[in-house]
Every structure is written in C-alpha cells, then in structure tokens.
N, CA, C and O atoms as a CHARMM CRD file, in Angstrom:
* protein
*
  312
    1    1 SER  N      4.19900  11.38000  -4.76700 PROA 1      0.00000
    2    1 SER  CA     3.20000  10.10200  -5.32600 PROA 1      0.00000
    3    1 SER  C      2.19200   9.54900  -5.37700 PROA 1      0.00000
    4    1 SER  O      1.37800   9.59700  -4.45500 PROA 1      0.00000
    5    2 GLY  N      2.00500   8.89000  -6.47700 PROA 2      0.00000
    6    2 GLY  CA     0.36500   7.61600  -6.12300 PROA 2      0.00000
    7    2 GLY  C      1.57400   6.36100  -6.27800 PROA 2      0.00000
    8    2 GLY  O      1.45400   5.30600  -5.65400 PROA 2      0.00000
    9    3 GLY  N      2.46600   6.56900  -6.97800 PROA 3      0.00000
   10    3 GLY  CA     3.50500   5.22800  -7.16400 PROA 3      0.00000
   11    3 GLY  C      4.46700   5.06300  -5.06100 PROA 3      0.00000
   12    3 GLY  O      4.32300   4.12800  -4.27300 PROA 3      0.00000
   13    4 LEU  N      5.18200   6.15500  -4.89500 PROA 4      0.00000
   14    4 LEU  CA     5.53000   6.41700  -3.48500 PROA 4      0.00000
   15    4 LEU  C      4.23800   5.81400  -2.65200 PROA 4      0.00000
   16    4 LEU  O      4.41800   4.70700  -2.14500 PROA 4      0.00000
   17    5 GLN  N      2.97000   6.43200  -2.46800 PROA 5      0.00000
   18    5 GLN  CA     2.38600   5.89700  -1.27400 PROA 5      0.00000
   19    5 GLN  C      2.35200   4.01500  -1.59800 PROA 5      0.00000
   20    5 GLN  O      2.53800   3.21500  -0.68100 PROA 5      0.00000
   21    6 LYS  N      2.08200   3.57900  -3.05400 PROA 6      0.00000
   22    6 LYS  CA     2.12100   2.46300  -3.02000 PROA 6      0.00000
   23    6 LYS  C      3.36800   1.19500  -2.46100 PROA 6      0.00000
   24    6 LYS  O      3.37900   0.09800  -1.90200 PROA 6      0.00000
   25    7 GLU  N      4.31300   2.18000  -3.03100 PROA 7      0.00000
   26    7 GLU  CA     5.71100   1.20700  -2.67200 PROA 7      0.00000
   27    7 GLU  C      5.77200   1.78600  -1.11700 PROA 7      0.00000
   28    7 GLU  O      6.49600   0.95100  -0.57500 PROA 7      0.00000
   29    8 ALA  N      5.50000   2.51300  -0.35800 PROA 8      0.00000
   30    8 ALA  CA     5.78100   2.89700   0.91400 PROA 8      0.00000
   31    8 ALA  C      4.47600   1.32100   1.36500 PROA 8      0.00000
   32    8 ALA  O      4.35200   0.67000   2.40200 PROA 8      0.00000
   33    9 TYR  N      4.18300   1.29000   0.82700 PROA 9      0.00000
   34    9 TYR  CA     2.77500   0.28800   1.93400 PROA 9      0.00000
   35    9 TYR  C      3.57700  -1.22500   1.78900 PROA 9      0.00000
   36    9 TYR  O      3.67000  -1.99700   2.74400 PROA 9      0.00000
   37   10 TRP  N      4.17400  -1.53000   0.33800 PROA 10     0.00000
   38   10 TRP  CA     5.17000  -2.57600  -0.10400 PROA 10     0.00000
   39   10 TRP  C      6.13900  -3.11000   1.38900 PROA 10     0.00000
   40   10 TRP  O      5.98800  -4.01100   2.21400 PROA 10     0.00000
   41   11 MET  N      6.93400  -2.25800   1.22900 PROA 11     0.00000
   42   11 MET  CA     7.95200  -1.83900   2.20400 PROA 11     0.00000
   43   11 MET  C      7.90200  -1.97900   3.89400 PROA 11     0.00000
   44   11 MET  O      8.81500  -2.04600   4.71700 PROA 11     0.00000
   45   12 LYS  N      6.14200  -1.99600   4.07000 PROA 12     0.00000
   46   12 LYS  CA     5.40400  -1.79500   5.29300 PROA 12     0.00000
   47   12 LYS  C      6.09900  -0.55200   6.07600 PROA 12     0.00000
   48   12 LYS  O      6.81500  -0.68100   7.06900 PROA 12     0.00000
   49   13 LYS  N      5.79300   0.54300   5.51700 PROA 13     0.00000
   50   13 LYS  CA     6.85100   1.99400   6.02100 PROA 13     0.00000
   51   13 LYS  C      4.89300   2.57400   6.10200 PROA 13     0.00000
   52   13 LYS  O      3.92200   2.02600   5.58100 PROA 13     0.00000
   53   14 PRO  N      4.95400   3.81300   6.94400 PROA 14     0.00000
   54   14 PRO  CA     3.38200   4.89800   7.12200 PROA 14     0.00000
   55   14 PRO  C      3.77100   5.20500   5.73100 PROA 14     0.00000
   56   14 PRO  O      4.48900   4.88800   4.78200 PROA 14     0.00000
   57   15 CYS  N      2.97700   5.91500   6.12300 PROA 15     0.00000
   58   15 CYS  CA     2.80100   7.02900   4.60700 PROA 15     0.00000
   59   15 CYS  C      2.17900   8.05100   5.25600 PROA 15     0.00000
   60   15 CYS  O      1.19100   7.88200   5.97100 PROA 15     0.00000
   61   16 ILE  N      2.75600   9.21800   5.02800 PROA 16     0.00000
   62   16 ILE  CA     1.85900  10.63400   5.24300 PROA 16     0.00000
   63   16 ILE  C      1.79100  11.56800   3.76700 PROA 16     0.00000
   64   16 ILE  O      2.70400  12.39200   3.83000 PROA 16     0.00000
   65   17 THR  N      1.24100  11.67400   2.83900 PROA 17     0.00000
   66   17 THR  CA     0.49600  12.32200   1.65400 PROA 17     0.00000
   67   17 THR  C     -0.01800  13.44300   2.03500 PROA 17     0.00000
   68   17 THR  O     -1.17300  13.77500   2.30100 PROA 17     0.00000
   69   18 VAL  N      0.94000  13.97200   2.03000 PROA 18     0.00000
   70   18 VAL  CA     0.56700  15.83100   1.73900 PROA 18     0.00000
   71   18 VAL  C     -0.28400  16.05000   0.18100 PROA 18     0.00000
   72   18 VAL  O      0.29900  16.77000  -0.62900 PROA 18     0.00000
   73   19 ARG  N     -1.27100  15.60700  -0.12600 PROA 19     0.00000
   74   19 ARG  CA    -2.27300  16.06100  -1.05000 PROA 19     0.00000
   75   19 ARG  C     -3.61900  16.29200  -0.55700 PROA 19     0.00000
   76   19 ARG  O     -3.60700  16.55800   0.64400 PROA 19     0.00000
   77   20 ASP  N     -4.47700  16.28300  -0.94500 PROA 20     0.00000
   78   20 ASP  CA    -6.29600  15.76100  -0.68400 PROA 20     0.00000
   79   20 ASP  C     -6.84400  15.01800  -1.02200 PROA 20     0.00000
   80   20 ASP  O     -7.91100  14.84500  -0.43300 PROA 20     0.00000
   81   21 GLN  N     -6.54800  14.20700  -2.02600 PROA 21     0.00000
   82   21 GLN  CA    -6.91800  13.35600  -1.98400 PROA 21     0.00000
   83   21 GLN  C     -6.21000  12.32000  -3.03500 PROA 21     0.00000
   84   21 GLN  O     -5.80000  12.75700  -4.11000 PROA 21     0.00000
   85   22 THR  N     -6.11900  11.38900  -2.80900 PROA 22     0.00000
   86   22 THR  CA    -5.29300   9.65600  -3.94800 PROA 22     0.00000
   87   22 THR  C     -5.85200   8.96100  -4.66700 PROA 22     0.00000
   88   22 THR  O     -7.05800   9.09400  -4.87400 PROA 22     0.00000
   89   23 GLU  N     -5.33200   8.30600  -5.06900 PROA 23     0.00000
   90   23 GLU  CA    -5.97700   6.65100  -5.89800 PROA 23     0.00000
   91   23 GLU  C     -6.14700   5.86100  -5.20700 PROA 23     0.00000
   92   23 GLU  O     -7.13800   5.13200  -5.26100 PROA 23     0.00000
   93   24 TRP  N     -5.39400   5.78500  -4.50300 PROA 24     0.00000
   94   24 TRP  CA    -5.17500   4.50400  -3.60100 PROA 24     0.00000
   95   24 TRP  C     -5.50200   4.79600  -1.97400 PROA 24     0.00000
   96   24 TRP  O     -4.76900   5.04900  -1.01800 PROA 24     0.00000
   97   25 VAL  N     -6.77300   4.65900  -2.10300 PROA 25     0.00000
   98   25 VAL  CA    -7.56600   4.38900  -1.10400 PROA 25     0.00000
   99   25 VAL  C     -7.06300   3.41000  -0.00100 PROA 25     0.00000
  100   25 VAL  O     -6.50900   3.61800   1.07800 PROA 25     0.00000
  101   26 GLU  N     -7.50600   2.08500  -0.74800 PROA 26     0.00000
  102   26 GLU  CA    -6.61600   1.17600   0.34700 PROA 26     0.00000
  103   26 GLU  C     -6.12000   1.37300   1.25400 PROA 26     0.00000
  104   26 GLU  O     -6.19700   1.02700   2.43300 PROA 26     0.00000
  105   27 THR  N     -5.39900   2.15200   0.49700 PROA 27     0.00000
  106   27 THR  CA    -4.26800   2.48400   1.67700 PROA 27     0.00000
  107   27 THR  C     -4.53800   3.59000   2.79200 PROA 27     0.00000
  108   27 THR  O     -3.84800   3.42000   3.79700 PROA 27     0.00000
  109   28 ILE  N     -5.19800   4.43500   2.82100 PROA 28     0.00000
  110   28 ILE  CA    -5.80300   4.90900   3.61700 PROA 28     0.00000
  111   28 ILE  C     -6.62600   4.32400   4.78400 PROA 28     0.00000
  112   28 ILE  O     -6.71600   4.70000   5.95200 PROA 28     0.00000
  113   29 GLU  N     -7.11700   3.44300   4.22400 PROA 29     0.00000
  114   29 GLU  CA    -8.54800   2.20800   4.81800 PROA 29     0.00000
  115   29 GLU  C     -7.81400   1.37100   5.51900 PROA 29     0.00000
  116   29 GLU  O     -8.51300   0.91100   6.42200 PROA 29     0.00000
  117   30 SER  N     -6.50800   0.85600   5.54900 PROA 30     0.00000
  118   30 SER  CA    -6.00400  -0.17300   5.71400 PROA 30     0.00000
  119   30 SER  C     -4.85800   0.14000   7.11000 PROA 30     0.00000
  120   30 SER  O     -4.15300  -0.63600   7.75500 PROA 30     0.00000
  121   31 GLY  N     -5.14900   2.23400   7.23500 PROA 31     0.00000
  122   31 GLY  CA    -4.40900   2.69300   8.17000 PROA 31     0.00000
  123   31 GLY  C     -2.62500   3.07800   7.89900 PROA 31     0.00000
  124   31 GLY  O     -1.87500   3.34800   8.83700 PROA 31     0.00000
  125   32 TRP  N     -2.37500   3.05200   7.08100 PROA 32     0.00000
  126   32 TRP  CA    -0.58300   2.94500   6.37500 PROA 32     0.00000
  127   32 TRP  C     -0.25600   4.09900   5.90200 PROA 32     0.00000
  128   32 TRP  O      0.81400   4.70500   5.95600 PROA 32     0.00000
  129   33 ASN  N     -1.53900   4.44400   5.29600 PROA 33     0.00000
  130   33 ASN  CA    -1.16100   6.03700   4.30100 PROA 33     0.00000
  131   33 ASN  C     -2.23500   7.36700   5.64900 PROA 33     0.00000
  132   33 ASN  O     -3.14900   6.75900   6.20700 PROA 33     0.00000
  133   34 THR  N     -2.17800   8.16300   5.87200 PROA 34     0.00000
  134   34 THR  CA    -2.27200   9.38000   6.10700 PROA 34     0.00000
  135   34 THR  C     -2.42400  11.01100   4.74600 PROA 34     0.00000
  136   34 THR  O     -1.48800  11.68200   4.30900 PROA 34     0.00000
  137   35 LEU  N     -3.91400  11.16000   4.44000 PROA 35     0.00000
  138   35 LEU  CA    -4.01800  12.28900   3.85600 PROA 35     0.00000
  139   35 LEU  C     -3.82300  13.72900   5.16800 PROA 35     0.00000
  140   35 LEU  O     -4.35800  14.01000   6.24000 PROA 35     0.00000
  141   36 THR  N     -2.68700  14.35700   4.24000 PROA 36     0.00000
  142   36 THR  CA    -3.19500  15.60000   5.29900 PROA 36     0.00000
  143   36 THR  C     -2.79400  16.81300   4.39400 PROA 36     0.00000
  144   36 THR  O     -2.74600  17.81900   5.10100 PROA 36     0.00000
  145   37 GLY  N     -2.45100  17.12000   2.92800 PROA 37     0.00000
  146   37 GLY  CA    -3.50300  18.15000   2.69000 PROA 37     0.00000
  147   37 GLY  C     -2.10900  18.87000   2.84600 PROA 37     0.00000
  148   37 GLY  O     -1.20200  18.32800   3.47800 PROA 37     0.00000
  149   38 ALA  N     -1.91400  20.49800   2.06500 PROA 38     0.00000
  150   38 ALA  CA    -1.03800  20.88200   3.32900 PROA 38     0.00000
  151   38 ALA  C     -0.90600  21.51300   4.15600 PROA 38     0.00000
  152   38 ALA  O     -0.28000  22.57200   4.22200 PROA 38     0.00000
  153   39 HSD  N     -1.75700  20.69800   5.31200 PROA 39     0.00000
  154   39 HSD  CA    -1.81800  21.12000   6.68200 PROA 39     0.00000
  155   39 HSD  C     -0.58000  21.31300   7.71000 PROA 39     0.00000
  156   39 HSD  O     -0.52700  20.55600   8.67900 PROA 39     0.00000
  157   40 SER  N      0.25000  22.13700   7.56000 PROA 40     0.00000
  158   40 SER  CA     1.27400  21.80100   9.22300 PROA 40     0.00000
  159   40 SER  C      1.18700  20.90200  10.46800 PROA 40     0.00000
  160   40 SER  O      2.18300  20.38900  10.98000 PROA 40     0.00000
  161   41 LYS  N     -0.45200  20.69600  11.06200 PROA 41     0.00000
  162   41 LYS  CA    -1.02000  20.74500  12.09200 PROA 41     0.00000
  163   41 LYS  C     -0.86200  19.32600  12.06600 PROA 41     0.00000
  164   41 LYS  O     -0.14300  18.58900  12.74100 PROA 41     0.00000
  165   42 LYS  N     -2.08200  18.97500  10.69800 PROA 42     0.00000
  166   42 LYS  CA    -2.10800  17.74300  10.40800 PROA 42     0.00000
  167   42 LYS  C     -1.01800  16.61400   9.97200 PROA 42     0.00000
  168   42 LYS  O     -1.05300  15.41000  10.22600 PROA 42     0.00000
  169   43 ILE  N     -0.03900  17.34800   9.24100 PROA 43     0.00000
  170   43 ILE  CA     1.80100  16.33000   9.19100 PROA 43     0.00000
  171   43 ILE  C      2.01700  16.16100   9.86100 PROA 43     0.00000
  172   43 ILE  O      2.05200  14.93100   9.92100 PROA 43     0.00000
  173   44 ILE  N      2.54800  16.95500  11.55300 PROA 44     0.00000
  174   44 ILE  CA     2.99100  16.86300  12.08700 PROA 44     0.00000
  175   44 ILE  C      1.95300  15.77300  12.95700 PROA 44     0.00000
  176   44 ILE  O      2.30400  14.59400  13.01300 PROA 44     0.00000
  177   45 SER  N      1.12500  16.05100  13.39100 PROA 45     0.00000
  178   45 SER  CA    -0.27700  14.32600  14.14400 PROA 45     0.00000
  179   45 SER  C     -0.31900  13.53500  13.21400 PROA 45     0.00000
  180   45 SER  O     -0.99000  12.57400  13.58900 PROA 45     0.00000
  181   46 ALA  N      0.05600  13.38700  12.10900 PROA 46     0.00000
  182   46 ALA  CA    -0.00500  12.79800  11.80700 PROA 46     0.00000
  183   46 ALA  C      1.41400  11.33100  11.69600 PROA 46     0.00000
  184   46 ALA  O      1.41800  10.10300  11.61300 PROA 46     0.00000
  185   47 ALA  N      2.55000  12.57900  11.77200 PROA 47     0.00000
  186   47 ALA  CA     4.14000  11.85300  11.99900 PROA 47     0.00000
  187   47 ALA  C      4.14300  11.15700  13.26900 PROA 47     0.00000
  188   47 ALA  O      5.04800  10.34100  13.44200 PROA 47     0.00000
  189   48 GLN  N      3.00100  11.39500  14.50000 PROA 48     0.00000
  190   48 GLN  CA     3.35600  11.18400  15.83300 PROA 48     0.00000
  191   48 GLN  C      2.92800   9.76600  15.76000 PROA 48     0.00000
  192   48 GLN  O      3.14700   8.76900  16.44800 PROA 48     0.00000
  193   49 GLN  N      2.07300  10.08200  14.42600 PROA 49     0.00000
  194   49 GLN  CA     1.01400   7.88500  15.07600 PROA 49     0.00000
  195   49 GLN  C      2.18800   6.94800  14.93600 PROA 49     0.00000
  196   49 GLN  O      3.41600   7.00000  15.01000 PROA 49     0.00000
  197   50 SER  N      1.30700   6.13200  14.71800 PROA 50     0.00000
  198   50 SER  CA     1.26400   4.49600  14.56600 PROA 50     0.00000
  199   50 SER  C      0.34400   3.81400  13.47000 PROA 50     0.00000
  200   50 SER  O     -0.76600   4.34200  13.40000 PROA 50     0.00000
  201   51 PRO  N      0.54900   2.79600  12.63200 PROA 51     0.00000
  202   51 PRO  CA    -0.17800   2.46800  11.55000 PROA 51     0.00000
  203   51 PRO  C     -1.87700   2.10900  12.57500 PROA 51     0.00000
  204   51 PRO  O     -1.85900   1.69300  13.73300 PROA 51     0.00000
  205   52 SER  N     -3.06300   2.37600  11.84900 PROA 52     0.00000
  206   52 SER  CA    -3.92200   2.31100  13.17600 PROA 52     0.00000
  207   52 SER  C     -4.29000   0.34000  13.08200 PROA 52     0.00000
  208   52 SER  O     -4.62600  -0.55700  13.85500 PROA 52     0.00000
  209   53 GLN  N     -4.00600   0.48500  11.84500 PROA 53     0.00000
  210   53 GLN  CA    -4.05800  -1.24800  11.95700 PROA 53     0.00000
  211   53 GLN  C     -2.76600  -2.16300  11.45800 PROA 53     0.00000
  212   53 GLN  O     -1.77300  -1.61900  10.97500 PROA 53     0.00000
  213   54 LYS  N     -2.90200  -4.13600  11.67700 PROA 54     0.00000
  214   54 LYS  CA    -1.94200  -4.82600  11.16900 PROA 54     0.00000
  215   54 LYS  C     -1.95200  -4.97900   9.98300 PROA 54     0.00000
  216   54 LYS  O     -2.76400  -5.58600   9.28500 PROA 54     0.00000
  217   55 TRP  N     -0.83400  -4.30400   9.64900 PROA 55     0.00000
  218   55 TRP  CA     0.25100  -4.33100   8.12900 PROA 55     0.00000
  219   55 TRP  C     -0.26700  -6.18900   7.57200 PROA 55     0.00000
  220   55 TRP  O     -0.14500  -7.23300   8.21200 PROA 55     0.00000
  221   56 GLN  N     -0.85500  -5.95600   6.13800 PROA 56     0.00000
  222   56 GLN  CA    -1.73200  -7.47200   5.03300 PROA 56     0.00000
  223   56 GLN  C     -1.50000  -6.84900   4.48200 PROA 56     0.00000
  224   56 GLN  O     -1.57900  -5.62200   4.43200 PROA 56     0.00000
  225   57 PRO  N     -0.76400  -8.40000   3.31200 PROA 57     0.00000
  226   57 PRO  CA    -0.90400  -8.03000   2.03100 PROA 57     0.00000
  227   57 PRO  C     -2.52900  -7.58500   1.05300 PROA 57     0.00000
  228   57 PRO  O     -3.58000  -8.18900   0.83600 PROA 57     0.00000
  229   58 LEU  N     -1.90300  -6.03600   0.62800 PROA 58     0.00000
  230   58 LEU  CA    -4.09400  -5.61000  -0.24100 PROA 58     0.00000
  231   58 LEU  C     -3.33600  -5.93000  -1.51100 PROA 58     0.00000
  232   58 LEU  O     -4.27400  -5.96500  -2.30800 PROA 58     0.00000
  233   59 TYR  N     -2.43000  -6.14300  -2.10000 PROA 59     0.00000
  234   59 TYR  CA    -1.78800  -6.75000  -3.56600 PROA 59     0.00000
  235   59 TYR  C     -2.09300  -7.85700  -3.78600 PROA 59     0.00000
  236   59 TYR  O     -2.78100  -7.95100  -4.80300 PROA 59     0.00000
  237   60 GLY  N     -1.84900  -8.98000  -3.17500 PROA 60     0.00000
  238   60 GLY  CA    -1.87200 -10.57500  -3.22300 PROA 60     0.00000
  239   60 GLY  C     -0.33900 -10.82700  -2.86500 PROA 60     0.00000
  240   60 GLY  O      0.21500  -9.74700  -2.65900 PROA 60     0.00000
  241   61 GLU  N      0.51500 -11.91200  -2.72700 PROA 61     0.00000
  242   61 GLU  CA     1.30400 -12.35800  -1.69800 PROA 61     0.00000
  243   61 GLU  C      2.85400 -12.44000  -2.03900 PROA 61     0.00000
  244   61 GLU  O      3.81400 -12.88900  -1.41300 PROA 61     0.00000
  245   62 GLY  N      2.70700 -11.77700  -3.38200 PROA 62     0.00000
  246   62 GLY  CA     3.95100 -12.17900  -4.25600 PROA 62     0.00000
  247   62 GLY  C      4.27700 -13.36500  -5.34400 PROA 62     0.00000
  248   62 GLY  O      5.27200 -13.31400  -6.06700 PROA 62     0.00000
  249   63 ASP  N      3.54500 -14.19100  -5.36900 PROA 63     0.00000
  250   63 ASP  CA     3.74200 -15.18300  -6.15700 PROA 63     0.00000
  251   63 ASP  C      2.53900 -15.84400  -6.95300 PROA 63     0.00000
  252   63 ASP  O      2.20600 -17.02800  -6.94200 PROA 63     0.00000
  253   64 ALA  N      1.85800 -14.57900  -7.78600 PROA 64     0.00000
  254   64 ALA  CA     1.71300 -15.08300  -8.67500 PROA 64     0.00000
  255   64 ALA  C      2.70600 -15.25400 -10.34600 PROA 64     0.00000
  256   64 ALA  O      2.43300 -16.03100 -11.26100 PROA 64     0.00000
  257   65 ALA  N      3.16500 -14.85700 -10.32400 PROA 65     0.00000
  258   65 ALA  CA     4.02600 -15.68800 -11.29500 PROA 65     0.00000
  259   65 ALA  C      4.07600 -17.28300 -11.12500 PROA 65     0.00000
  260   65 ALA  O      3.32700 -18.07700 -11.69300 PROA 65     0.00000
  261   66 GLY  N      4.81000 -17.50100 -10.48900 PROA 66     0.00000
  262   66 GLY  CA     4.87100 -18.63800  -9.90600 PROA 66     0.00000
  263   66 GLY  C      3.70400 -19.78700  -9.94500 PROA 66     0.00000
  264   66 GLY  O      3.99700 -20.91200 -10.35000 PROA 66     0.00000
  265   67 LYS  N      2.37200 -19.47900  -9.51400 PROA 67     0.00000
  266   67 LYS  CA     1.45900 -19.91100  -9.72800 PROA 67     0.00000
  267   67 LYS  C      1.13300 -19.92500 -11.48000 PROA 67     0.00000
  268   67 LYS  O      1.12800 -21.02700 -12.02900 PROA 67     0.00000
  269   68 ILE  N      0.84900 -18.59600 -12.36900 PROA 68     0.00000
  270   68 ILE  CA     0.52100 -18.21300 -13.70200 PROA 68     0.00000
  271   68 ILE  C      1.74200 -19.34000 -14.55600 PROA 68     0.00000
  272   68 ILE  O      1.44900 -19.83100 -15.64600 PROA 68     0.00000
  273   69 ALA  N      2.95600 -19.59900 -13.94000 PROA 69     0.00000
  274   69 ALA  CA     3.99400 -20.62000 -15.01600 PROA 69     0.00000
  275   69 ALA  C      3.39200 -21.60600 -14.43300 PROA 69     0.00000
  276   69 ALA  O      2.58000 -21.91200 -15.30600 PROA 69     0.00000
  277   70 GLY  N      3.17900 -22.47700 -13.38000 PROA 70     0.00000
  278   70 GLY  CA     2.48600 -23.77800 -13.07300 PROA 70     0.00000
  279   70 GLY  C      1.11100 -23.67300 -13.81000 PROA 70     0.00000
  280   70 GLY  O      0.76100 -24.85000 -13.72600 PROA 70     0.00000
  281   71 ILE  N      0.48900 -23.28100 -14.22000 PROA 71     0.00000
  282   71 ILE  CA    -0.61000 -23.59300 -14.94600 PROA 71     0.00000
  283   71 ILE  C      0.02700 -23.70400 -16.76700 PROA 71     0.00000
  284   71 ILE  O     -0.31400 -24.53400 -17.60900 PROA 71     0.00000
  285   72 ILE  N      0.79300 -22.82200 -16.88500 PROA 72     0.00000
  286   72 ILE  CA     1.47000 -22.84500 -18.44600 PROA 72     0.00000
  287   72 ILE  C      2.19300 -24.02600 -18.68700 PROA 72     0.00000
  288   72 ILE  O      2.45700 -24.50400 -19.79000 PROA 72     0.00000
  289   73 LYS  N      2.54500 -24.53200 -17.40300 PROA 73     0.00000
  290   73 LYS  CA     3.71900 -26.13000 -17.61400 PROA 73     0.00000
  291   73 LYS  C      1.96700 -27.09900 -17.89100 PROA 73     0.00000
  292   73 LYS  O      1.47300 -27.58400 -18.90900 PROA 73     0.00000
  293   74 ASN  N      1.42400 -27.01900 -16.29400 PROA 74     0.00000
  294   74 ASN  CA     0.55300 -28.10200 -16.75300 PROA 74     0.00000
  295   74 ASN  C     -0.32200 -28.40400 -18.18000 PROA 74     0.00000
  296   74 ASN  O     -0.61500 -29.52200 -18.60600 PROA 74     0.00000
  297   75 ILE  N     -0.65800 -27.09000 -18.80100 PROA 75     0.00000
  298   75 ILE  CA    -1.43800 -26.91200 -19.70500 PROA 75     0.00000
  299   75 ILE  C     -0.80500 -27.50400 -20.82000 PROA 75     0.00000
  300   75 ILE  O     -1.35300 -28.39800 -21.46500 PROA 75     0.00000
  301   76 PHE  N      0.05100 -27.16400 -21.02400 PROA 76     0.00000
  302   76 PHE  CA     1.32000 -27.65800 -22.26700 PROA 76     0.00000
  303   76 PHE  C      1.88200 -29.11300 -21.47400 PROA 76     0.00000
  304   76 PHE  O      1.93500 -29.92900 -22.39400 PROA 76     0.00000
  305   77 ALA  N      2.14300 -29.52500 -20.71800 PROA 77     0.00000
  306   77 ALA  CA     2.53700 -30.94000 -20.24700 PROA 77     0.00000
  307   77 ALA  C      1.13100 -32.02000 -20.52700 PROA 77     0.00000
  308   77 ALA  O      1.14600 -33.19200 -20.15000 PROA 77     0.00000
  309   78 SER  N      0.02900 -31.43200 -21.20200 PROA 78     0.00000
  310   78 SER  CA    -0.93600 -32.81600 -21.23400 PROA 78     0.00000
  311   78 SER  C     -0.50800 -33.08800 -22.25200 PROA 78     0.00000
  312   78 SER  O     -0.88400 -34.11000 -22.82600 PROA 78     0.00000
C-alpha cells in the first residue's frame, strides 16, 4: 500500500513495492524504495540490495507541532 511505503521510510527500513508505479516518488528517488512490479527476478534483486543513499528526513524533523505551539503562544502572549 502507499501508506506502508511511507511508514517504512519513517522507520528507516528499505521497501520493495510490488507495483508498477507509486505516488511516493520521493522514496524511490531517495533510494529507499524500489518498484519491481510483479516480476520475481526484480523482486529478488531488490531484496539483495541496500539503500543507495543515506537516510535523510524527507518529511521534516518531526518538530512542527512544537514550533506551531510556540508561535501561537508568542502571538497570544503579546
């Protein structure tokens, strides 16, 4: 599923997507997701590979809520 591809990335786990396309192209471009379709040779080859790039936070650092709360606090503290 599309959600699982993104969750695998967040968990820093390589993903093999047995589909011909994905809506999460950034996980492909980052080297942490491989599209194989239903081709057994491609699936086996992908399973034998490591991610081609170092993991980096594609979706932010996970601190947006704290930043937003700080901004709101500053607005109402004035």
